[in-house]
N, C-alpha and C positions, 0 to 999 in steps of 0.2 A: 787720806793716807789712811792707812791699818794701826789700830793702835798696840804699842809694844808692849809686853807685859813682863817681862826680863827686868831684873834689876841689879847692880852692879854696887857693890860696896869694898870699901878699900882698894880696888882694883880685882876684886874677887868676885865672881858670881857663883851667890849662894841661893839655889833651890831647894826648899824641904828640908833645910837643915844638910844639905852634900855641898862640899867646897870643890868646885871644877879647876882651882889652880889656874886664874888667870884666863880660862876660858869661857865665853858667855854665849847661851845660846837665846835666840830672838826666835816670839812665838806670835804669832797673829792671830789677833782674837776670831776672826771670820773664819778662818780655818779650821780654827780649834773647836769653835761649834759646829764645823760640820763632821769633824772627825768625832766630838766627844762619845758618840756611842762605843766607839772601837777603843776610846783613851779609856773609857769606862771600865770594858771588857779586857783590857790591859792591866788596869787595875787590879780588877778581880784577879788576875792571873798573876799577880805580884809584882808587875811592870813598875816604871818609874813615873811619876807624876812631876806636870807642871808645877812650878813655885805658885803658890796663893797668895804670897805678901806683893806683889808689882802691879794688881789689879789699876790703882792711881798713878802708878810712875806714866810720863809722859802724858798724862790726862788733857792737860792743855795744848800739847801740841795737835793730838787728834783732832780735837775740838776747832782748830783754829784750821786743819784740812777741811774738817766736814766742813767750816763754814765756807772756806773757800770755792769747795765743790758746789755748793748751794748757787754762790752767787753768781759762777760760772753759767751754771743749768738756767736760772731765772735771766739772764743775759740773753741768753739765747732764745729761751724763750720768749721773752720780749722783741725780739728782733722777726720773729716768726709771726707772731702775732700783729706788730705793724705791715709786714708784708703783704698778711693774708687781708688786714684792712682794707689795705690799699689797693688790692687787687680788686676786692670785692667794691670799693667804690669806683672804680673805674669800670668795670662790667654794670654798675646799677646804671652810672651815668650812660653806658651804650644801651642800656635797655632791657639786660641778662637779670635774670635772678641768678640765687645761689648754684641753682642746679643747670646752670649752661643754657637756660630756657630766656628766650625775651618775652615780652609781656605779646609783641606783636604777633608772637609764634603764635601763643595761649589763644589770640583773639580769632585765628585765623583757623586754627583748629575748632573751636568753639564753633565760627560760622560753618565751617565744613559737615560739621555732625549736624548743626540744623539742619543746612539742604540738602542733607543726607534723607533726615527724617522728613522732611518735607517732599521729598520725592518719593518716597515710600509710600506715605498719603496719598499723593496723587494716584501712584498704579494702583492701591487698593478702590480707590477712586472710579478709576476707569476700569480694572476687572468686574466691580460690582455692578458698573453699567453698562458693561457690555453682556454679563449674564442677564442682565433686564432685560437687554434690547433682544437675546438668542430666542428664536423660533421656540416654542415650547415643544416637548417630544411628540410623536404620533403614533399610535399604531399602527400595523399595517391594514386592520379592515376599515380604521377611520380616515386612511389616506384614499383607499379604494374608492371606497363608497364616494368620496368628492369626485370622483373622474365624471366626466361628461360625455356618455356615448356619442352626442352628436358632436362636440367638439373634436372628439376623437377621430371620427369620419371626416370630418372636414378637414384636417390635421395630414390624413392618412391620403385623402384625394388631394391635397397640394403637395404631399410629399411624391406621389407617385406623378406629377405632370411635371416637377420640376428635375426628377431625375428619371425618366422614362425610361433609358437607355442603360442605368444602372441600375438592377434591382439590389444588388448589395448595398446600395448606400439607402435604399428606398428602407429595407432591413433594418438596418443602423437608426436611421432615422426612428423608426417604428421603438428599436429599444429605448432611443433617448426620450422619446414621448413620452414614456414609465420612469425613466427618470429625473426627468421634472416633476412629474405628476404625484413622484412617492420619495422625492426628497428629505422630506421629514421626518422619515421612517429610519431609522438609528442601527447600527448593530446590535445596542442594546434590546431593541425592539424588535430585530428579528435576525438573533445569534444562530447562524445557519452552522456555523463549522459545528457548534455545542449539538445543535439537534441532529446533524445528521450523524453525529458519533452515538448519540444516545438513544434516538428514537427509534422504533421498529418499521418497514416499510411500510405496515398498513397505516401509519399512521403520516408518515414522508410523502406517500406517492401524491398526497394532494395540496403539499405545501408547494407553492405559496395560490393556487388557483382557486382555491377552497374559500379564500377572503376575496376575491373579484368579482362582482356584479355579471350577473348573467348577459346582462346585454353591451356589457363592455368585451367580455369575451365571443361572443358571437358576431360583434362588429371586426373584433379584431381577426378571429377565424374565416370569415368571411374573405377579407383583405388577403389572410396569406392564402388562401385558396387559389389565389389567383395569380402566385407567384412562382417563378420557374426553379423545380425542382435543384438544380447546378446549384443555385441562387439559395435556397434553402439550408443546402449541406453545406454550404462555406459559411453560411449565419450560424449553424451548428457548433461548427469549430472554433469562428471567432467568440463566441459564448460561452465556451467549454473554456477558452485561454484567459476571458475573463476574471473567472471561477479560480481556477487554479491559480490566475497573479493572486488573487484576495486570500486564497488559502497558503500561501506560500507567505504572506504578509503578517497572517493569523501563528504560523509556524514559527517564523521570526519574531513575531512579537512574545511567545510564550519564552524566548531566550533571550530578549532584549528589555524586559522588565516595561518601566512606563515608560519611555518612549517609543518601544516597539507597541503597547499598550493605545497609544495615540493614533499611530500609523494605521493600525488596525481600524480603529473607529472611523478616520477618515475615507481610507478605502472601503470599508463594509457596506458605507452611506448609500451606493447608486449597487448594489450586490441584489437586492432585493427585485428591483425594476429587471434584472439581466435573466435573474431567475424566471418572472413572469413571462418575459417574452420567449423565452427559453421553452417553457413545458407547453406556452398558445403552439408554438412552432410544430413540437414534437407530437402533439397531442391532435392536430389538424393535418400534419401531413408526415405520418410517420415512416415512409420511404427518404426524407430528409437524413433519416438516421441508419437507415441500412446503407445512405451512398459512401457514408463516412469511418462504416464500420471497419473496413482494411486499415484506416489512417488510425483508427483508435487500438485495433491491434497490433499495428506493426511498430508504429511510433513511439518511440521511448520515453516521450517526454508523457503521453497518456500512461504510463506504464506504472504500477506501484501499489501499496497498498493501501495507501491515504487517500489516493484518487479513486479507490474502488466505489466508495460509497456516492458519488457523484455520478460516475457510469452507470452505476446501477439506477440511481434518480430516472436520470435518464433515460433509459430503457424501459423503465417503469410509465414512464409519461407516455412515450411511444405503443407500449402495451393498453396504454388504455384508448388510444386510437385504433390499434389492429393488433389482435394477440396474435396474430402470426407473425408478425414483424417482432413483438416481445419474445418469443420463443426462438426464431431467426438468431437474433443479437445474444439470446443465452447460452445458446448452442454453439456459434460461432467465437463469440467472443471471452465468456464468463464460464464455460465446460470448461474449457482446458485451462484456466487458471484454476478452477478446485480440482483438476487433477493432478495439480504440479506439487513437487514437493515442498516448496517456499510458499503454500499456503496456511495460513494458519486459524482456528477455530473460528475466529470473527469473522473469516472473510467469506469462509467457508458455509457460514451460517447467513449472510448476508444472499451469496448467490442463488442457495436454497429458498429462502426467503420471495425473491423474486417469481421464481419456476411455480413455487406453492401458489403464490396469490393468480398467475396466468390459468392455470391448469384449475385452478376453484371458481372461473367463471363456468355456472351453466350448460353453456354451446361450447365448450373447451374443445370434446374430444369430435364433435359434427363439424368445428370450423378448422380444426389444427390436421384431422385424419383426411377431409377431403381436401384440403388445403396443403400437404404435406410439401408438394412442390410450388413454390412459390416465383413467378419470373423467371423460370428456367434453373432456379435455386432451391436445394430440397433442406426442408426447414432444420433438418439432424441430418447431416451427410456422414457416410461411413466413418469418417476418422474421429468424429464428435462422439457417434455413438460406439464406438470403442473406447472412450474414454469412460463413457457414463455405465458400461459392463463391468470395468474395473474396480471404479465408484460402489456399485451394486453390490457387486460379488468379491470380494476382498477374501484375503486368508480370514480364517478362524481368528489368528494373535492382531490382525493389524484391522480387526472393527473398531469404531470411533463411533461418538455418540450420531454423527451425523448418516451413519451405514443405513437404519433404519431410516430415515426421512429418504433415503435414496430410492431406498427398497418399495417407499411408499408411492413415490412418483413415477419407478420404470416402467410398469404394464402399458400405462398412457403413451410415457416417451418411446417405448419398442415398436408399439403399433403407428405411432406416425415415423419411426428410422424405418419401418421396412414397409410403409403404404407406396403404392404408386400404380400406375395402369399395366398387368402382368400381359405379358411379351412384348411389350414396349422397347425400343432400342435403347431409349436412356434407362429401362427398368433392367434390362438384361446387365448392362454396364454398373449399375448401382448392386444386384445380387453377387457379381462377380467379385467386387470389392470388397461387399459383407460377407462373401464365401471364406475368402483369406484372410480377414480380420480374424474370424471365427475360429478357421482349422488354427491360426499362430497361438490364438488365446486358447483352444482346448490340449494345447499342451506343452501348458505352463505349470505342471504340476498342483494345481490350486480343484482337488475335485467338485467343489462348488461352483466354482467358476469355469472348469470342464465340462460341468453335466450344461451348463445353458448354454455355453460355446457350441456343444454338439448341436443341440435342438436347433439353433442359428443356422449353424453350417448345413444341415439337412434339410430345413427349410428352404434354404438357398438352391439346393440340389432339386428341389423338386418344383422352384420357380422357373429355373433356367437349365434345363439340359447341359448348355456348353459349360455350366460346374463342373461336370463331370472328365471334361476333357482338359480345363485346370488344375482338377485337382490331380489327374495324372500326371501333369507338369510340377505339380508340387510336390508329388506324394513322396521321394525319396529324403527331401529336404525337409519334411515336415514328418517324418515316420511315425515319432511317439503321438502327435496329434492325431495320424491317419489311424492309427491303431484303436485310439480312444472313440475318433469318429464311423470307424468301421462295426466296433463293439456297439454302439448307440446306433446303429442299422440294423444289426441282428436282435437285438435286445425289444425294438420296437419296431420290429417288423407289420405286426398287424396294423398298427398307425399308421406306418411311412408309407407302406405297399399300396395303400389307396392312391397316393400322388404320385409315387416314384411309377407305378405299372400301370397307372392309369389310362395311358397313352401307348402305342407300339413302339413308338420312335421313344418316348424316355426309358422304357424299359431295355430298348437293343443298346440305348447309349451305357445304361447304368450296365449292362452284362460286358458289354465291351471295355469298360474299365476295369471290371474287374477280372479281367482275362488278362489286360495289359500289367495289373498289378500281380497277380500268381507267376506271371513270366520274371517281373523283376524281383519277387520274392524268394523263386526258386534260384535264379542265379544269386542271390547275395548269400543264400544257405550253402549253395554246393563251392562256392568261394571260399566259406566259411570268413564270414567279415567280422568283426566284432559286435555288432549288434543282429547278428543273427538270430536269434532269439526272439526279438521284435519280428522280425519278418515274418520268423514262423507261427507268432501269435496272429499278426496279421494275414497272413497264408490260411488260418483256418476259418478265421470270420468271411472271406473271397469264396470259400468253397460252401459256405452256407448261404450266403447270399447267390452266388448263382446257381447253387440247386433249389432254392427258391422261385428263382425266376424261370428256370428250367421247366417247373411243374408246370407253371402258369404260362408255358409259350406254346399249347396246344391251342389253346382260345384265344392266345393271342393273334398267332398266325393267321387263323380265320377272319378274325377281325380285322387284319391288316389286309390280307389278300383281298377282303374285301372291299377294303378304303382304295386298295392301287386299282380295281377294276373300274370302280366307279371314277377313280383320277384318270383313268387311261381313258375311258368311256368320254369323259368330259373333252379332255385332250385332245382326242381324234376330231370330234366331232367338231369343237371349235376351230380345227386346225392355226392354233396360237401357237408358236413357239413359247412364251414366257410359259402357258400351262404343261408343255411338253418338256421342259427343263424344269420344271419344280415337281412334275412327277417324278423325274430321273432322282432327285434329291431324297425325296419321299422314299423311293426302293431303297437307294442308299444306306439312310438313316434307317429302314426295318431290314435289312439285308436279306432282300425277295429278290433277287437277281434272278434267280432260276427260275422264278414265275412270270418274271415281267415280258421276257420274249413272246412267251406264249401267249398269254393275256394279247398283247400287242396285235399278235398275229391272228388271233381270234375276231377281234374287233375289225380288223383289213379285209375279212373274208365272209 
């Protein structure tokens, strides 16, 4: 209970000398202590202070109250301690400590921790033992050197006998043999993905066969040579699929962290064997690649810049066996890729490396020009030739680093594209297709391209007189290109006339075409068409060409009459209906109808 500081004297409270007339003021010391600063402030300001003389009044009462309060508090604390002791005693008797855990729990936890440590130690020992038992890493040359050619030959004989009617399975068994023989070569020893990305083709072309002993290769090549070409083509696609699966694992591993890296290591262990077997097949039987070129070109799963290094490597292997197959594969499948807008500089560089490698062969020109048509298929067909011309002669603003390299290989590739048996049915079709391509290119507004296209179109005219008729059909649709071509004929007449007027039939065909053009020009100019100026420009060139043809017509007509006379005599003397028919065709082409009847009558008389 708080001590009371007020004092009562004869019924009147006196505080600091003041009489309160019977009223008394009760003051609590604790409250007074808290408010003392305020009281001091009040005293400073002249306020009234409490009486100072009552400090000892009721002190005994206060002390009694304080003692009583302490006793009550001590009693409460004693009861609490007694309850805690009893509770702890009970918990201890039940096996628990002060924090609520029993001794048994502590022992169990300790045992578990000890067991966990022992398990970890055992696991470490097992991993260490596994590493010690693991086969040592082997390089590709070391593993390949251990292959016994006689053992390989015996295996292939057995595989052939076991799967006599299933050549596809025989080839898979062939790959499986190398898979077991080279199983010790890990992806670390043969990092093919990194190798294909960073190495030039000049180094890749001999990977991995440069490490295979010659006797092993010869034994394999002799056996491959006896397999049917269709089965070999199927094997090429199967092996390529295996390589692409491993490539996908590597690409996924690059994103998948440690787990992906482990998958890479596992999947790549047998890849070296696939590369070895595939390279042997492509080198010994290059036609296995030509058979699957349409699939490689058309199937979406084989498309993409990431797959291009493997495709180029495959074509390089085939070119080692036959450079004609290499160029055919390049022109049909890779050149269109180089000409696409999506082709990046790295891919274009790789594509150029392959054709440069093929053309570096000392016998390349002889082999490729003489073999421009392989098994009925042109090494460089007209659509591929068009792409080549565009890449070699771009607009000045579109030139890139690769342009100079295309310019370097263009002359020989052009020679191959235009090679063929003159006058043959197949060559006539090719020249007509090339003429159409050249006429289109001549009208695209690129002066450099137009100049080259004009020379190609004139070549087609000299090789096949039927191109004149074809030109007549395309004249109005390609008026601007026709104007360019006519100017080219006029400007280079001395050079071109040797071929264009070398025979009466060629000169007559060109003369008829010029007459047809002039009629179309006159009609367009008379009607006042919007492009009448082009028709006028074309008509000028047509007049010049017609005039030059006319000046030489006297000699040509004399030569033509001589030819007809000889042909007529031969036809009449042989009495061969086919010879007579050919004679009439010759007369029609030379426009010598007025001479024909008199010549035939003379021979009959």
